[in-house]
C-alpha positions, 0 to 999 in steps of 0.5 A: 496527174499522170503521164498518160493523162498528159499524153492524152490531153496533148493528143486531143488538143492536136486532133480536136476530136476524142475518137481520132485521138483514141485511134492515134493512141490505141485507146477507146473513145471512152478511155480518152474521155475518162482521162480528160475528165479526170485531168480537168477534175485534178486541175479544177479547170475546164480544158476543152469546149465540147461540141458536135464538131469536136473539141476546142481548147478553152483559154486556160486550156491553151496555156496548159497545152503549151506547158504539157507539150513541153513536159512530154518533150522533156520526158522523151528527151529523158528516155532518150538520154538514159537508153542503153547503147543497145536499146531496142527501138520501139514506139510509134513514128507518125509519118506524113506522106504525099501520094507519090511517096505513099505509092512508092518508097514509103511501103519499102521503108515500112517493110524494112522496119517491120523486119529489123524493128518489129517493136516500132509501129509506123502510122501513116497520114496521107495528104496534100502538100499543105496538109502535110506541112500543117500536120508537121507544124501542129505535131500531128505527125513526127516527120513528113515529106515536103518539096524543097525549098522549105524554110519552115522546118528542119529538112533532110534531102531524100531524092530528086525525081523528074516531072513528066507530062502524062498525055492520052494515047491519041494526043498530037504530041504522043510521038515527040521524045520530049515536050515543052510546057508551052506546048501544053497551054491549050490542053485541059489540065488536071492539077494534082493536089498531092505533092507537086502543085507548088512545083508546077505553079513555080515552073509556070511562073518561071516559064511565063506560061499558064495552064488551063486547069479544069480539075484539081484531084488528090488521087494519082490513080484517078488522075491517070484514069482521067487522062486515059479517058481524054479528059485532060493532061497532067504533069506527074513526078516519075516517082509516082509512075512506078506503081502505075501500069503504063497502059492507055497513056504516054509519058513524056519528059519535059524540055527543059527538064524539071526536077522535084527535090523531096525531103523529110521535114520535122520540128526542132524538138524531134532532132536526135530522136532515135526513131526519126534517125532510123527512119531517115537512114532507111529512107535514104537507103531506099532512095539510093536504090530508086536512083540505081535501079528504079522501082 
């Protein structure tokens, strides 16, 4: 049994797919399959059930997975303990993003990493709030963006941004400086599934109002185009608007104002990991720039 076999096994168990595991590890599908076959032969047990839809752990595979995940964590901790003071950061950091962060602050952090730590590869996974939390929980990503409050993971506050109403150019409220949520109840609403749905629903509950949700969309650019065409209105964090040309729609702050608290979340075993600490430091720096200058 080798460290590579252990790493491949844990990755396949998380991804439930040989091809996706290979892409994550930088290996071919056949190399992944070969590593698992050799491992099963060494242990003399069947670790996975294969099907057209992917693979699932067998009963003994579940037991082995728990053990091997712990082994990998211990190996990483050993490398972390013995690294020299001037160790050059290297390796892979997997980051779960919400669409608004993907379009704004994350690319800026990637540029800083590419310049200062060229031996570090950042692998991005973009998804909804629920998807990112699921990826963190199951170890598919090392760190991910969440909206506070979040009691499930370790979190580090990154920034606060304001929720705004996005209206078509011909909307009756287009000349108002601010918009109250209660005045949006009669409009068809486009719900963003990519980073602020929990906050929007929380605000609705707090205000005792409801929105006429007609569409649920992940992609921020698609939502904005739908607003431009008069299909509906939406609420969107200001962070997401920095990369969208303000043509064909109106942006109105809410009254009273509503803010989203964004944080980086990670599992207990990631605490003290060098790449995570560096990523958090750079993210805080970029977030500070956002508050001072905007994007």
